[in-house]
BAKOLKOL-313239 format. One record per residue (C-alpha): residue in one letter; x, y, z. Coordinates in steps of 0.25 Angstrom, whole numbers, always signed. Example, Ala and Ser with C-alpha at 12.3 -4.5 7.8 and 13.67 -1.06 7.14 Angstrom:
! residues 2
<site res="A" x="+49" y="-18" z="+31"/>
<site res="S" x="+55" y="-4" z="+29"/>
***
This chain:
! residues 158
<site res="M" x="+388" y="+484" z="+397"/>
<site res="A" x="+394" y="+479" z="+410"/>
<site res="S" x="+383" y="+474" z="+420"/>
<site res="G" x="+392" y="+465" z="+429"/>
<site res="F" x="+404" y="+469" z="+437"/>
<site res="I" x="+415" y="+462" z="+444"/>
<site res="I" x="+424" y="+471" z="+452"/>
<site res="L" x="+438" y="+465" z="+455"/>
<site res="K" x="+447" y="+467" z="+467"/>
<site res="D" x="+454" y="+479" z="+462"/>
<site res="G" x="+441" y="+486" z="+458"/>
<site res="R" x="+441" y="+484" z="+443"/>
<site res="C" x="+428" y="+479" z="+437"/>
<site res="F" x="+424" y="+469" z="+427"/>
<site res="G" x="+411" y="+473" z="+421"/>
<site res="R" x="+403" y="+465" z="+410"/>
<site res="R" x="+389" y="+462" z="+406"/>
<site res="Y" x="+382" y="+455" z="+416"/>
<site res="T" x="+383" y="+441" z="+408"/>
<site res="G" x="+398" y="+442" z="+409"/>
<site res="Y" x="+398" y="+445" z="+424"/>
<site res="D" x="+388" y="+434" z="+426"/>
<site res="E" x="+397" y="+424" z="+418"/>
<site res="I" x="+410" y="+428" z="+426"/>
<site res="L" x="+402" y="+425" z="+439"/>
<site res="R" x="+398" y="+412" z="+433"/>
<site res="I" x="+412" y="+408" z="+431"/>
<site res="A" x="+416" y="+412" z="+445"/>
<site res="I" x="+404" y="+404" z="+450"/>
<site res="K" x="+408" y="+392" z="+442"/>
<site res="E" x="+423" y="+392" z="+447"/>
<site res="L" x="+420" y="+396" z="+461"/>
<site res="E" x="+412" y="+383" z="+462"/>
<site res="L" x="+424" y="+375" z="+459"/>
<site res="I" x="+433" y="+383" z="+469"/>
<site res="E" x="+435" y="+379" z="+483"/>
<site res="K" x="+427" y="+389" z="+492"/>
<site res="G" x="+421" y="+395" z="+479"/>
<site res="Q" x="+406" y="+391" z="+481"/>
<site res="D" x="+402" y="+402" z="+490"/>
<site res="L" x="+407" y="+413" z="+481"/>
<site res="S" x="+401" y="+405" z="+469"/>
<site res="N" x="+387" y="+404" z="+475"/>
<site res="W" x="+388" y="+419" z="+478"/>
<site res="L" x="+392" y="+423" z="+464"/>
<site res="K" x="+380" y="+414" z="+459"/>
<site res="L" x="+371" y="+425" z="+466"/>
<site res="Q" x="+378" y="+436" z="+458"/>
<site res="I" x="+373" y="+431" z="+444"/>
<site res="P" x="+359" y="+427" z="+440"/>
<site res="D" x="+355" y="+413" z="+438"/>
<site res="S" x="+344" y="+406" z="+431"/>
<site res="E" x="+334" y="+408" z="+443"/>
<site res="D" x="+336" y="+424" z="+442"/>
<site res="D" x="+326" y="+431" z="+433"/>
<site res="E" x="+333" y="+436" z="+420"/>
<site res="N" x="+323" y="+448" z="+421"/>
<site res="A" x="+329" y="+453" z="+434"/>
<site res="D" x="+343" y="+454" z="+428"/>
<site res="A" x="+348" y="+468" z="+424"/>
<site res="G" x="+361" y="+464" z="+420"/>
<site res="W" x="+369" y="+472" z="+431"/>
<site res="G" x="+361" y="+464" z="+441"/>
<site res="F" x="+350" y="+454" z="+443"/>
<site res="H" x="+340" y="+449" z="+453"/>
<site res="N" x="+345" y="+437" z="+460"/>
<site res="S" x="+333" y="+428" z="+463"/>
<site res="R" x="+341" y="+419" z="+471"/>
<site res="I" x="+344" y="+429" z="+482"/>
<site res="D" x="+333" y="+439" z="+478"/>
<site res="E" x="+343" y="+451" z="+476"/>
<site res="W" x="+348" y="+460" z="+465"/>
<site res="V" x="+362" y="+456" z="+461"/>
<site res="N" x="+371" y="+466" z="+454"/>
<site res="R" x="+381" y="+460" z="+444"/>
<site res="A" x="+393" y="+466" z="+451"/>
<site res="I" x="+403" y="+459" z="+460"/>
<site res="D" x="+415" y="+466" z="+467"/>
<site res="L" x="+425" y="+455" z="+470"/>
<site res="R" x="+430" y="+463" z="+481"/>
<site res="S" x="+417" y="+461" z="+488"/>
<site res="L" x="+420" y="+446" z="+489"/>
<site res="T" x="+428" y="+440" z="+501"/>
<site res="P" x="+443" y="+439" z="+497"/>
<site res="E" x="+441" y="+423" z="+497"/>
<site res="N" x="+430" y="+425" z="+487"/>
<site res="Q" x="+438" y="+435" z="+478"/>
<site res="E" x="+448" y="+424" z="+477"/>
<site res="L" x="+438" y="+414" z="+474"/>
<site res="F" x="+432" y="+422" z="+463"/>
<site res="L" x="+446" y="+424" z="+457"/>
<site res="K" x="+449" y="+409" z="+457"/>
<site res="A" x="+436" y="+407" z="+450"/>
<site res="M" x="+439" y="+417" z="+439"/>
<site res="E" x="+453" y="+411" z="+437"/>
<site res="K" x="+447" y="+397" z="+435"/>
<site res="G" x="+436" y="+403" z="+427"/>
<site res="R" x="+446" y="+410" z="+418"/>
<site res="V" x="+453" y="+397" z="+414"/>
<site res="K" x="+439" y="+390" z="+411"/>
<site res="I" x="+433" y="+401" z="+403"/>
<site res="N" x="+446" y="+402" z="+394"/>
<site res="Q" x="+446" y="+387" z="+392"/>
<site res="D" x="+431" y="+383" z="+391"/>
<site res="I" x="+422" y="+390" z="+382"/>
<site res="D" x="+410" y="+384" z="+389"/>
<site res="Y" x="+414" y="+388" z="+403"/>
<site res="S" x="+407" y="+402" z="+403"/>
<site res="D" x="+398" y="+411" z="+394"/>
<site res="L" x="+407" y="+422" z="+397"/>
<site res="S" x="+417" y="+426" z="+386"/>
<site res="T" x="+431" y="+423" z="+390"/>
<site res="E" x="+435" y="+437" z="+386"/>
<site res="Y" x="+426" y="+443" z="+397"/>
<site res="F" x="+431" y="+433" z="+407"/>
<site res="N" x="+446" y="+436" z="+404"/>
<site res="E" x="+443" y="+451" z="+405"/>
<site res="F" x="+438" y="+448" z="+419"/>
<site res="Y" x="+449" y="+439" z="+423"/>
<site res="K" x="+459" y="+449" z="+418"/>
<site res="M" x="+453" y="+459" z="+427"/>
<site res="I" x="+454" y="+449" z="+439"/>
<site res="E" x="+469" y="+447" z="+435"/>
<site res="L" x="+472" y="+462" z="+435"/>
<site res="S" x="+465" y="+464" z="+448"/>
<site res="E" x="+473" y="+453" z="+454"/>
<site res="K" x="+486" y="+459" z="+449"/>
<site res="G" x="+483" y="+473" z="+455"/>
<site res="E" x="+482" y="+479" z="+441"/>
<site res="P" x="+475" y="+493" z="+440"/>
<site res="P" x="+460" y="+490" z="+440"/>
<site res="L" x="+456" y="+500" z="+430"/>
<site res="E" x="+466" y="+495" z="+419"/>
<site res="F" x="+456" y="+484" z="+417"/>
<site res="S" x="+442" y="+486" z="+422"/>
<site res="D" x="+428" y="+488" z="+416"/>
<site res="W" x="+426" y="+500" z="+425"/>
<site res="T" x="+434" y="+513" z="+424"/>
<site res="K" x="+435" y="+514" z="+439"/>
<site res="I" x="+439" y="+505" z="+451"/>
<site res="A" x="+427" y="+499" z="+458"/>
<site res="D" x="+425" y="+506" z="+472"/>
<site res="P" x="+430" y="+498" z="+484"/>
<site res="C" x="+422" y="+487" z="+488"/>
<site res="D" x="+417" y="+485" z="+502"/>
<site res="E" x="+406" y="+475" z="+499"/>
<site res="K" x="+407" y="+460" z="+504"/>
<site res="N" x="+400" y="+451" z="+494"/>
<site res="G" x="+399" y="+436" z="+492"/>
<site res="P" x="+401" y="+425" z="+502"/>
<site res="G" x="+412" y="+424" z="+513"/>
<site res="W" x="+410" y="+438" z="+519"/>
<site res="E" x="+401" y="+432" z="+530"/>
<site res="K" x="+413" y="+425" z="+535"/>
<site res="D" x="+419" y="+438" z="+539"/>
<site res="L" x="+407" y="+442" z="+546"/>
<site res="I" x="+407" y="+430" z="+555"/>
<site res="N" x="+422" y="+431" z="+559"/>
***
């Protein structure tokens, strides 16, 4: 049963068991650390998945208690809630991760099939293909007016 969800810019949704969701974010984190200006988003994404300091008993699959920030974190990210720059950085990280996961069996614990399905959704979304032709949901996600992740504070200052 899906317990981790990533909503793409066209409202289609990739939904997988929480372990698959966490692995996709780990791939993004690894690649963002190697991309110029990717560190802030990488650091924020680290807070969206549990680490070794978080209590395994406080993990419900669909969410967990993050002891680093003392908050409950749901395993759902709407990429539309990121700044436009961070959306582009996330896509670059997935492009780089795609090459590595398909070349190096030790790169990630995530199955290449799962990752390639996610990447196909990204490609279709970027091409403007109808969202419901390849989505794990049967409806398009509601419009997003949230602002998540780093970078939005710059808008508040200006």
